[in-house]
mmCIF file of the C-alpha atoms, coordinates in Angstrom:
data_MODEL
# 
_entry.id   MODEL 
# 
loop_
_atom_site.group_PDB 
_atom_site.id 
_atom_site.type_symbol 
_atom_site.label_atom_id 
_atom_site.label_alt_id 
_atom_site.label_comp_id 
_atom_site.label_asym_id 
_atom_site.label_entity_id 
_atom_site.label_seq_id 
_atom_site.pdbx_PDB_ins_code 
_atom_site.Cartn_x 
_atom_site.Cartn_y 
_atom_site.Cartn_z 
_atom_site.occupancy 
_atom_site.B_iso_or_equiv 
_atom_site.pdbx_formal_charge 
_atom_site.auth_seq_id 
_atom_site.auth_comp_id 
_atom_site.auth_asym_id 
_atom_site.auth_atom_id 
_atom_site.pdbx_PDB_model_num 
ATOM 1   C CA . UNK A 1 1   ? -18.929 -27.608 8.499   1.00 0.00 ? 1   UNK A CA 1 
ATOM 2   C CA . UNK A 1 2   ? -17.027 -26.519 5.364   1.00 0.00 ? 2   UNK A CA 1 
ATOM 3   C CA . UNK A 1 3   ? -14.834 -23.890 6.913   1.00 0.00 ? 3   UNK A CA 1 
ATOM 4   C CA . UNK A 1 4   ? -12.840 -23.095 10.018  1.00 0.00 ? 4   UNK A CA 1 
ATOM 5   C CA . UNK A 1 5   ? -10.638 -20.425 11.355  1.00 0.00 ? 5   UNK A CA 1 
ATOM 6   C CA . UNK A 1 6   ? -7.249  -21.440 12.621  1.00 0.00 ? 6   UNK A CA 1 
ATOM 7   C CA . UNK A 1 7   ? -8.249  -24.920 13.888  1.00 0.00 ? 7   UNK A CA 1 
ATOM 8   C CA . UNK A 1 8   ? -8.171  -28.509 12.621  1.00 0.00 ? 8   UNK A CA 1 
ATOM 9   C CA . UNK A 1 9   ? -9.791  -29.759 9.383   1.00 0.00 ? 9   UNK A CA 1 
ATOM 10  C CA . UNK A 1 10  ? -9.396  -33.437 8.597   1.00 0.00 ? 10  UNK A CA 1 
ATOM 11  C CA . UNK A 1 11  ? -5.886  -34.257 9.549   1.00 0.00 ? 11  UNK A CA 1 
ATOM 12  C CA . UNK A 1 12  ? -4.527  -30.699 9.182   1.00 0.00 ? 12  UNK A CA 1 
ATOM 13  C CA . UNK A 1 13  ? -3.212  -28.877 12.167  1.00 0.00 ? 13  UNK A CA 1 
ATOM 14  C CA . UNK A 1 14  ? -2.867  -25.205 11.439  1.00 0.00 ? 14  UNK A CA 1 
ATOM 15  C CA . UNK A 1 15  ? -2.085  -22.802 14.295  1.00 0.00 ? 15  UNK A CA 1 
ATOM 16  C CA . UNK A 1 16  ? -4.823  -21.474 16.484  1.00 0.00 ? 16  UNK A CA 1 
ATOM 17  C CA . UNK A 1 17  ? -5.722  -17.817 16.420  1.00 0.00 ? 17  UNK A CA 1 
ATOM 18  C CA . UNK A 1 18  ? -3.148  -16.908 19.128  1.00 0.00 ? 18  UNK A CA 1 
ATOM 19  C CA . UNK A 1 19  ? -0.248  -18.330 17.144  1.00 0.00 ? 19  UNK A CA 1 
ATOM 20  C CA . UNK A 1 20  ? -1.322  -17.501 13.540  1.00 0.00 ? 20  UNK A CA 1 
ATOM 21  C CA . UNK A 1 21  ? 0.584   -14.660 11.899  1.00 0.00 ? 21  UNK A CA 1 
ATOM 22  C CA . UNK A 1 22  ? -2.015  -14.205 9.191   1.00 0.00 ? 22  UNK A CA 1 
ATOM 23  C CA . UNK A 1 23  ? 0.754   -14.166 6.584   1.00 0.00 ? 23  UNK A CA 1 
ATOM 24  C CA . UNK A 1 24  ? -1.161  -16.127 3.950   1.00 0.00 ? 24  UNK A CA 1 
ATOM 25  C CA . UNK A 1 25  ? 1.632   -18.551 3.097   1.00 0.00 ? 25  UNK A CA 1 
ATOM 26  C CA . UNK A 1 26  ? -0.810  -21.398 3.564   1.00 0.00 ? 26  UNK A CA 1 
ATOM 27  C CA . UNK A 1 27  ? -3.178  -19.826 1.075   1.00 0.00 ? 27  UNK A CA 1 
ATOM 28  C CA . UNK A 1 28  ? -0.489  -19.490 -1.627  1.00 0.00 ? 28  UNK A CA 1 
ATOM 29  C CA . UNK A 1 29  ? 0.803   -23.008 -0.947  1.00 0.00 ? 29  UNK A CA 1 
ATOM 30  C CA . UNK A 1 30  ? -2.530  -24.714 -1.450  1.00 0.00 ? 30  UNK A CA 1 
ATOM 31  C CA . UNK A 1 31  ? -2.724  -26.061 -5.003  1.00 0.00 ? 31  UNK A CA 1 
ATOM 32  C CA . UNK A 1 32  ? -6.495  -26.826 -4.537  1.00 0.00 ? 32  UNK A CA 1 
ATOM 33  C CA . UNK A 1 33  ? -7.599  -23.301 -3.529  1.00 0.00 ? 33  UNK A CA 1 
ATOM 34  C CA . UNK A 1 34  ? -9.006  -24.782 -0.342  1.00 0.00 ? 34  UNK A CA 1 
ATOM 35  C CA . UNK A 1 35  ? -7.712  -22.059 1.937   1.00 0.00 ? 35  UNK A CA 1 
ATOM 36  C CA . UNK A 1 36  ? -8.637  -18.318 1.994   1.00 0.00 ? 36  UNK A CA 1 
ATOM 37  C CA . UNK A 1 37  ? -7.859  -15.593 4.438   1.00 0.00 ? 37  UNK A CA 1 
ATOM 38  C CA . UNK A 1 38  ? -10.850 -14.321 6.353   1.00 0.00 ? 38  UNK A CA 1 
ATOM 39  C CA . UNK A 1 39  ? -10.994 -11.470 8.866   1.00 0.00 ? 39  UNK A CA 1 
ATOM 40  C CA . UNK A 1 40  ? -11.986 -12.282 12.378  1.00 0.00 ? 40  UNK A CA 1 
ATOM 41  C CA . UNK A 1 41  ? -14.055 -9.945  14.586  1.00 0.00 ? 41  UNK A CA 1 
ATOM 42  C CA . UNK A 1 42  ? -10.937 -7.810  15.289  1.00 0.00 ? 42  UNK A CA 1 
ATOM 43  C CA . UNK A 1 43  ? -9.956  -7.560  11.584  1.00 0.00 ? 43  UNK A CA 1 
ATOM 44  C CA . UNK A 1 44  ? -7.077  -10.010 11.880  1.00 0.00 ? 44  UNK A CA 1 
ATOM 45  C CA . UNK A 1 45  ? -6.479  -12.229 8.837   1.00 0.00 ? 45  UNK A CA 1 
ATOM 46  C CA . UNK A 1 46  ? -6.927  -15.907 9.618   1.00 0.00 ? 46  UNK A CA 1 
ATOM 47  C CA . UNK A 1 47  ? -6.921  -18.946 7.292   1.00 0.00 ? 47  UNK A CA 1 
ATOM 48  C CA . UNK A 1 48  ? -10.302 -20.554 6.527   1.00 0.00 ? 48  UNK A CA 1 
ATOM 49  C CA . UNK A 1 49  ? -10.217 -24.043 5.008   1.00 0.00 ? 49  UNK A CA 1 
ATOM 50  C CA . UNK A 1 50  ? -12.909 -25.418 2.795   1.00 0.00 ? 50  UNK A CA 1 
ATOM 51  C CA . UNK A 1 51  ? -13.040 -29.065 3.831   1.00 0.00 ? 51  UNK A CA 1 
ATOM 52  C CA . UNK A 1 52  ? -14.731 -30.005 0.549   1.00 0.00 ? 52  UNK A CA 1 
ATOM 53  C CA . UNK A 1 53  ? -11.734 -28.806 -1.411  1.00 0.00 ? 53  UNK A CA 1 
ATOM 54  C CA . UNK A 1 54  ? -8.999  -29.860 0.995   1.00 0.00 ? 54  UNK A CA 1 
ATOM 55  C CA . UNK A 1 55  ? -7.144  -33.096 0.085   1.00 0.00 ? 55  UNK A CA 1 
ATOM 56  C CA . UNK A 1 56  ? -5.108  -33.178 3.281   1.00 0.00 ? 56  UNK A CA 1 
ATOM 57  C CA . UNK A 1 57  ? -1.737  -32.906 1.533   1.00 0.00 ? 57  UNK A CA 1 
ATOM 58  C CA . UNK A 1 58  ? -0.229  -30.855 4.338   1.00 0.00 ? 58  UNK A CA 1 
ATOM 59  C CA . UNK A 1 59  ? 1.574   -28.246 2.192   1.00 0.00 ? 59  UNK A CA 1 
ATOM 60  C CA . UNK A 1 60  ? -0.169  -25.496 4.201   1.00 0.00 ? 60  UNK A CA 1 
ATOM 61  C CA . UNK A 1 61  ? 1.278   -26.929 7.424   1.00 0.00 ? 61  UNK A CA 1 
ATOM 62  C CA . UNK A 1 62  ? 4.728   -27.328 5.878   1.00 0.00 ? 62  UNK A CA 1 
ATOM 63  C CA . UNK A 1 63  ? 5.051   -23.634 4.825   1.00 0.00 ? 63  UNK A CA 1 
ATOM 64  C CA . UNK A 1 64  ? 3.536   -22.202 8.101   1.00 0.00 ? 64  UNK A CA 1 
ATOM 65  C CA . UNK A 1 65  ? 6.176   -20.108 9.877   1.00 0.00 ? 65  UNK A CA 1 
ATOM 66  C CA . UNK A 1 66  ? 4.198   -20.379 13.124  1.00 0.00 ? 66  UNK A CA 1 
ATOM 67  C CA . UNK A 1 67  ? 4.408   -24.196 13.063  1.00 0.00 ? 67  UNK A CA 1 
ATOM 68  C CA . UNK A 1 68  ? 8.044   -24.244 12.046  1.00 0.00 ? 68  UNK A CA 1 
ATOM 69  C CA . UNK A 1 69  ? 9.721   -21.520 14.017  1.00 0.00 ? 69  UNK A CA 1 
ATOM 70  C CA . UNK A 1 70  ? 12.889  -23.656 14.045  1.00 0.00 ? 70  UNK A CA 1 
ATOM 71  C CA . UNK A 1 71  ? 13.362  -22.856 10.362  1.00 0.00 ? 71  UNK A CA 1 
ATOM 72  C CA . UNK A 1 72  ? 13.352  -19.112 11.012  1.00 0.00 ? 72  UNK A CA 1 
ATOM 73  C CA . UNK A 1 73  ? 16.686  -17.809 12.122  1.00 0.00 ? 73  UNK A CA 1 
ATOM 74  C CA . UNK A 1 74  ? 16.405  -15.442 15.088  1.00 0.00 ? 74  UNK A CA 1 
ATOM 75  C CA . UNK A 1 75  ? 18.741  -12.728 16.173  1.00 0.00 ? 75  UNK A CA 1 
ATOM 76  C CA . UNK A 1 76  ? 20.500  -12.978 19.478  1.00 0.00 ? 76  UNK A CA 1 
ATOM 77  C CA . UNK A 1 77  ? 19.430  -9.661  20.840  1.00 0.00 ? 77  UNK A CA 1 
ATOM 78  C CA . UNK A 1 78  ? 21.993  -9.911  23.650  1.00 0.00 ? 78  UNK A CA 1 
ATOM 79  C CA . UNK A 1 79  ? 24.867  -9.727  21.226  1.00 0.00 ? 79  UNK A CA 1 
ATOM 80  C CA . UNK A 1 80  ? 23.274  -7.812  18.377  1.00 0.00 ? 80  UNK A CA 1 
ATOM 81  C CA . UNK A 1 81  ? 24.876  -4.698  16.996  1.00 0.00 ? 81  UNK A CA 1 
ATOM 82  C CA . UNK A 1 82  ? 22.582  -1.685  16.721  1.00 0.00 ? 82  UNK A CA 1 
ATOM 83  C CA . UNK A 1 83  ? 22.692  0.632   13.705  1.00 0.00 ? 83  UNK A CA 1 
ATOM 84  C CA . UNK A 1 84  ? 20.800  3.802   12.713  1.00 0.00 ? 84  UNK A CA 1 
ATOM 85  C CA . UNK A 1 85  ? 20.209  4.830   9.114   1.00 0.00 ? 85  UNK A CA 1 
ATOM 86  C CA . UNK A 1 86  ? 18.152  7.252   7.032   1.00 0.00 ? 86  UNK A CA 1 
ATOM 87  C CA . UNK A 1 87  ? 17.846  8.279   3.427   1.00 0.00 ? 87  UNK A CA 1 
ATOM 88  C CA . UNK A 1 88  ? 19.648  11.464  2.360   1.00 0.00 ? 88  UNK A CA 1 
ATOM 89  C CA . UNK A 1 89  ? 17.301  12.166  -0.530  1.00 0.00 ? 89  UNK A CA 1 
ATOM 90  C CA . UNK A 1 90  ? 14.522  14.530  0.664   1.00 0.00 ? 90  UNK A CA 1 
ATOM 91  C CA . UNK A 1 91  ? 12.216  13.357  -2.170  1.00 0.00 ? 91  UNK A CA 1 
ATOM 92  C CA . UNK A 1 92  ? 12.334  9.792   -0.701  1.00 0.00 ? 92  UNK A CA 1 
ATOM 93  C CA . UNK A 1 93  ? 11.963  10.938  2.877   1.00 0.00 ? 93  UNK A CA 1 
ATOM 94  C CA . UNK A 1 94  ? 8.829   13.087  2.258   1.00 0.00 ? 94  UNK A CA 1 
ATOM 95  C CA . UNK A 1 95  ? 6.777   9.996   1.332   1.00 0.00 ? 95  UNK A CA 1 
ATOM 96  C CA . UNK A 1 96  ? 8.472   7.711   3.920   1.00 0.00 ? 96  UNK A CA 1 
ATOM 97  C CA . UNK A 1 97  ? 8.411   6.853   7.532   1.00 0.00 ? 97  UNK A CA 1 
ATOM 98  C CA . UNK A 1 98  ? 11.232  5.907   9.851   1.00 0.00 ? 98  UNK A CA 1 
ATOM 99  C CA . UNK A 1 99  ? 13.881  7.807   7.870   1.00 0.00 ? 99  UNK A CA 1 
ATOM 100 C CA . UNK A 1 100 ? 13.109  6.375   4.430   1.00 0.00 ? 100 UNK A CA 1 
ATOM 101 C CA . UNK A 1 101 ? 15.614  3.474   4.590   1.00 0.00 ? 101 UNK A CA 1 
ATOM 102 C CA . UNK A 1 102 ? 13.349  1.052   2.785   1.00 0.00 ? 102 UNK A CA 1 
ATOM 103 C CA . UNK A 1 103 ? 12.715  3.569   0.023   1.00 0.00 ? 103 UNK A CA 1 
ATOM 104 C CA . UNK A 1 104 ? 16.412  4.217   -0.390  1.00 0.00 ? 104 UNK A CA 1 
ATOM 105 C CA . UNK A 1 105 ? 17.237  0.479   -0.527  1.00 0.00 ? 105 UNK A CA 1 
ATOM 106 C CA . UNK A 1 106 ? 14.354  -0.161  -2.984  1.00 0.00 ? 106 UNK A CA 1 
ATOM 107 C CA . UNK A 1 107 ? 15.309  2.852   -5.144  1.00 0.00 ? 107 UNK A CA 1 
ATOM 108 C CA . UNK A 1 108 ? 18.947  1.625   -5.461  1.00 0.00 ? 108 UNK A CA 1 
ATOM 109 C CA . UNK A 1 109 ? 17.702  -1.963  -6.099  1.00 0.00 ? 109 UNK A CA 1 
ATOM 110 C CA . UNK A 1 110 ? 15.417  -0.861  -8.931  1.00 0.00 ? 110 UNK A CA 1 
ATOM 111 C CA . UNK A 1 111 ? 18.287  0.960   -10.748 1.00 0.00 ? 111 UNK A CA 1 
ATOM 112 C CA . UNK A 1 112 ? 19.232  -2.339  -12.381 1.00 0.00 ? 112 UNK A CA 1 
ATOM 113 C CA . UNK A 1 113 ? 17.039  -4.066  -14.971 1.00 0.00 ? 113 UNK A CA 1 
ATOM 114 C CA . UNK A 1 114 ? 15.098  -7.280  -14.329 1.00 0.00 ? 114 UNK A CA 1 
ATOM 115 C CA . UNK A 1 115 ? 14.321  -6.502  -10.696 1.00 0.00 ? 115 UNK A CA 1 
ATOM 116 C CA . UNK A 1 116 ? 11.103  -6.211  -8.697  1.00 0.00 ? 116 UNK A CA 1 
ATOM 117 C CA . UNK A 1 117 ? 10.284  -4.884  -5.202  1.00 0.00 ? 117 UNK A CA 1 
ATOM 118 C CA . UNK A 1 118 ? 7.357   -6.368  -3.230  1.00 0.00 ? 118 UNK A CA 1 
ATOM 119 C CA . UNK A 1 119 ? 5.936   -4.508  -0.282  1.00 0.00 ? 119 UNK A CA 1 
ATOM 120 C CA . UNK A 1 120 ? 2.772   -3.367  1.555   1.00 0.00 ? 120 UNK A CA 1 
ATOM 121 C CA . UNK A 1 121 ? 0.594   -0.918  -0.310  1.00 0.00 ? 121 UNK A CA 1 
ATOM 122 C CA . UNK A 1 122 ? -2.616  0.904   0.661   1.00 0.00 ? 122 UNK A CA 1 
ATOM 123 C CA . UNK A 1 123 ? -5.332  0.323   -1.952  1.00 0.00 ? 123 UNK A CA 1 
ATOM 124 C CA . UNK A 1 124 ? -8.216  2.580   -2.949  1.00 0.00 ? 124 UNK A CA 1 
ATOM 125 C CA . UNK A 1 125 ? -10.410 1.117   -0.132  1.00 0.00 ? 125 UNK A CA 1 
ATOM 126 C CA . UNK A 1 126 ? -7.744  1.754   2.530   1.00 0.00 ? 126 UNK A CA 1 
ATOM 127 C CA . UNK A 1 127 ? -6.851  -1.936  2.750   1.00 0.00 ? 127 UNK A CA 1 
ATOM 128 C CA . UNK A 1 128 ? -3.217  -3.025  2.907   1.00 0.00 ? 128 UNK A CA 1 
ATOM 129 C CA . UNK A 1 129 ? -2.121  -5.552  0.357   1.00 0.00 ? 129 UNK A CA 1 
ATOM 130 C CA . UNK A 1 130 ? 1.277   -6.665  -0.824  1.00 0.00 ? 130 UNK A CA 1 
ATOM 131 C CA . UNK A 1 131 ? 2.087   -5.710  -4.411  1.00 0.00 ? 131 UNK A CA 1 
ATOM 132 C CA . UNK A 1 132 ? 5.156   -5.662  -6.697  1.00 0.00 ? 132 UNK A CA 1 
ATOM 133 C CA . UNK A 1 133 ? 6.694   -2.617  -8.424  1.00 0.00 ? 133 UNK A CA 1 
ATOM 134 C CA . UNK A 1 134 ? 9.321   -2.688  -11.132 1.00 0.00 ? 134 UNK A CA 1 
ATOM 135 C CA . UNK A 1 135 ? 9.805   0.986   -11.720 1.00 0.00 ? 135 UNK A CA 1 
ATOM 136 C CA . UNK A 1 136 ? 10.986  3.711   -9.283  1.00 0.00 ? 136 UNK A CA 1 
ATOM 137 C CA . UNK A 1 137 ? 7.999   5.830   -10.322 1.00 0.00 ? 137 UNK A CA 1 
ATOM 138 C CA . UNK A 1 138 ? 5.704   3.362   -8.576  1.00 0.00 ? 138 UNK A CA 1 
ATOM 139 C CA . UNK A 1 139 ? 7.834   3.066   -5.469  1.00 0.00 ? 139 UNK A CA 1 
ATOM 140 C CA . UNK A 1 140 ? 5.655   5.610   -3.645  1.00 0.00 ? 140 UNK A CA 1 
ATOM 141 C CA . UNK A 1 141 ? 2.935   2.902   -3.458  1.00 0.00 ? 141 UNK A CA 1 
ATOM 142 C CA . UNK A 1 142 ? 5.117   0.990   -1.002  1.00 0.00 ? 142 UNK A CA 1 
ATOM 143 C CA . UNK A 1 143 ? 6.249   3.907   1.095   1.00 0.00 ? 143 UNK A CA 1 
ATOM 144 C CA . UNK A 1 144 ? 4.994   5.203   4.415   1.00 0.00 ? 144 UNK A CA 1 
ATOM 145 C CA . UNK A 1 145 ? 3.592   3.281   7.394   1.00 0.00 ? 145 UNK A CA 1 
ATOM 146 C CA . UNK A 1 146 ? 0.449   1.262   7.214   1.00 0.00 ? 146 UNK A CA 1 
ATOM 147 C CA . UNK A 1 147 ? -0.800  0.569   10.727  1.00 0.00 ? 147 UNK A CA 1 
ATOM 148 C CA . UNK A 1 148 ? -2.724  -2.547  9.854   1.00 0.00 ? 148 UNK A CA 1 
ATOM 149 C CA . UNK A 1 149 ? -1.992  -6.047  8.818   1.00 0.00 ? 149 UNK A CA 1 
ATOM 150 C CA . UNK A 1 150 ? -1.207  -6.651  5.107   1.00 0.00 ? 150 UNK A CA 1 
ATOM 151 C CA . UNK A 1 151 ? -3.212  -9.243  3.181   1.00 0.00 ? 151 UNK A CA 1 
ATOM 152 C CA . UNK A 1 152 ? -0.354  -10.974 1.413   1.00 0.00 ? 152 UNK A CA 1 
ATOM 153 C CA . UNK A 1 153 ? -2.515  -13.554 -0.381  1.00 0.00 ? 153 UNK A CA 1 
ATOM 154 C CA . UNK A 1 154 ? -1.034  -14.177 -3.762  1.00 0.00 ? 154 UNK A CA 1 
ATOM 155 C CA . UNK A 1 155 ? 2.244   -12.302 -3.250  1.00 0.00 ? 155 UNK A CA 1 
ATOM 156 C CA . UNK A 1 156 ? 4.263   -15.415 -2.537  1.00 0.00 ? 156 UNK A CA 1 
ATOM 157 C CA . UNK A 1 157 ? 3.099   -16.903 -5.848  1.00 0.00 ? 157 UNK A CA 1 
ATOM 158 C CA . UNK A 1 158 ? 4.063   -13.655 -7.595  1.00 0.00 ? 158 UNK A CA 1 
ATOM 159 C CA . UNK A 1 159 ? 7.507   -13.801 -5.946  1.00 0.00 ? 159 UNK A CA 1 
ATOM 160 C CA . UNK A 1 160 ? 7.901   -17.400 -7.019  1.00 0.00 ? 160 UNK A CA 1 
ATOM 161 C CA . UNK A 1 161 ? 6.910   -16.525 -10.584 1.00 0.00 ? 161 UNK A CA 1 
ATOM 162 C CA . UNK A 1 162 ? 9.277   -13.607 -10.662 1.00 0.00 ? 162 UNK A CA 1 
ATOM 163 C CA . UNK A 1 163 ? 12.135  -15.764 -9.420  1.00 0.00 ? 163 UNK A CA 1 
ATOM 164 C CA . UNK A 1 164 ? 11.343  -18.422 -12.043 1.00 0.00 ? 164 UNK A CA 1 
ATOM 165 C CA . UNK A 1 165 ? 11.734  -15.715 -14.693 1.00 0.00 ? 165 UNK A CA 1 
ATOM 166 C CA . UNK A 1 166 ? 15.179  -15.039 -13.219 1.00 0.00 ? 166 UNK A CA 1 
ATOM 167 C CA . UNK A 1 167 ? 14.186  -11.668 -11.786 1.00 0.00 ? 167 UNK A CA 1 
ATOM 168 C CA . UNK A 1 168 ? 15.929  -10.400 -8.650  1.00 0.00 ? 168 UNK A CA 1 
ATOM 169 C CA . UNK A 1 169 ? 13.450  -9.821  -5.815  1.00 0.00 ? 169 UNK A CA 1 
ATOM 170 C CA . UNK A 1 170 ? 13.432  -7.470  -2.877  1.00 0.00 ? 170 UNK A CA 1 
ATOM 171 C CA . UNK A 1 171 ? 10.696  -8.329  -0.430  1.00 0.00 ? 171 UNK A CA 1 
ATOM 172 C CA . UNK A 1 172 ? 9.610   -6.039  2.420   1.00 0.00 ? 172 UNK A CA 1 
ATOM 173 C CA . UNK A 1 173 ? 7.171   -7.494  4.822   1.00 0.00 ? 173 UNK A CA 1 
ATOM 174 C CA . UNK A 1 174 ? 5.331   -6.318  7.865   1.00 0.00 ? 174 UNK A CA 1 
ATOM 175 C CA . UNK A 1 175 ? 6.489   -7.405  11.368  1.00 0.00 ? 175 UNK A CA 1 
ATOM 176 C CA . UNK A 1 176 ? 4.361   -10.594 11.241  1.00 0.00 ? 176 UNK A CA 1 
ATOM 177 C CA . UNK A 1 177 ? 5.989   -11.593 7.965   1.00 0.00 ? 177 UNK A CA 1 
# 
């Protein structure tokens, strides 16, 4: 068996399907290209490991947010303050959802040079993928709701590359990210 979905391969222990976010961090962390994201029967992205390529280094486990929830700070919802916000620019709102706050933040962020915004974008085949934009004219690609999981494979490597080039990064994920 050269592949699996969200179960053990060799000594690896990735989360099972009920705990996997499908974020793709394991894919981007694997230096041996042993992991890919596959869609399960319900269209959920789940890691698949090629046991012939896997060297058992454990980087995929180390970066997995599901396996290391202690590293992810959580809000205390009992003492959280609640805020409401919306964009005031009608041109941003018309292509946005939920008041256009993301678009407004991204627009302001991109006003300075050497910055890039990563977010979910609907491609020509109606699939959601994470992409980067460096110009406000392309911001519309990241706007509006996408009611499906984003395939973020490759985006974490792009973010790392942008940061290594001393670019400032704004990252907008989906709820699972």
